[in-house]
C-alpha positions as CSV (number, residue, x, y, z in Angstrom):
1,M,116.4,176.4,89.8
2,L,115.9,172.7,88.8
3,L,112.1,172.9,89.4
4,K,111.9,175.9,87.1
5,A,113.9,174.1,84.4
6,Q,111.6,171.0,84.7
7,I,108.5,173.1,84.3
8,L,109.9,174.9,81.2
9,L,110.9,171.6,79.7
10,R,107.4,170.1,80.3
11,Q,105.8,173.2,78.7
12,W,108.1,173.0,75.7
13,A,107.4,169.2,75.3
14,K,103.7,169.8,75.5
15,G,103.9,172.5,72.8
16,Q,106.0,170.2,70.6
17,H,103.6,167.3,71.1
18,L,100.7,169.6,70.1
19,L,102.5,170.5,66.9
20,W,103.0,166.8,66.1
21,Q,99.3,166.1,66.8
22,A,98.2,169.0,64.5
23,S,100.5,167.9,61.7
24,Q,99.1,164.4,61.9
25,A,95.5,165.6,62.0
26,E,96.1,167.8,58.9
27,N,98.0,165.1,57.1
28,R,101.2,167.2,56.9
29,P,104.8,166.0,57.3
30,P,105.3,165.5,61.0
31,I,106.9,168.2,63.1
32,G,107.4,168.3,66.9
33,L,107.5,165.4,69.3
34,D,105.6,162.2,68.7
35,T,103.9,160.5,71.7
36,Q,106.9,158.3,72.5
37,A,109.3,161.2,72.4
38,H,106.9,163.4,74.5
39,D,106.6,160.6,77.1
40,A,110.4,160.3,77.2
41,V,110.9,164.0,77.9
42,L,108.2,163.9,80.6
43,A,110.0,160.9,82.2
44,L,113.3,162.8,82.2
45,T,111.7,165.7,84.1
46,E,110.6,163.3,86.8
47,L,114.2,162.2,87.6
48,G,116.1,163.7,90.5
49,D,119.4,165.7,89.9
50,D,121.7,162.6,90.2
51,E,119.2,159.9,89.4
52,T,119.2,157.7,86.3
53,R,116.4,155.8,84.8
54,S,118.1,152.5,85.7
55,E,118.2,153.6,89.3
56,R,114.5,154.2,89.2
57,G,113.9,150.9,87.6
58,T,112.7,152.1,84.2
59,R,114.1,151.8,80.8
C-alpha cells in the first residue's frame, strides 16, 4: 500500500510542478509546486515508513 501511495504522491507532485513551470513561462501568478517544494515532496517519498530525514542524514 505504501508503494502505491508513494507513486501517487510523485505523480501529483510532477503535475503540480508542471503547473508551476507553465505559469512561470506564461508570466502568470504562480500556481503549483516550485522546484524546491517539488524536490521536498520527492525526498519525502524516498523515506521508509518509520524513517526521518535526520536519520537519513539530510535536512
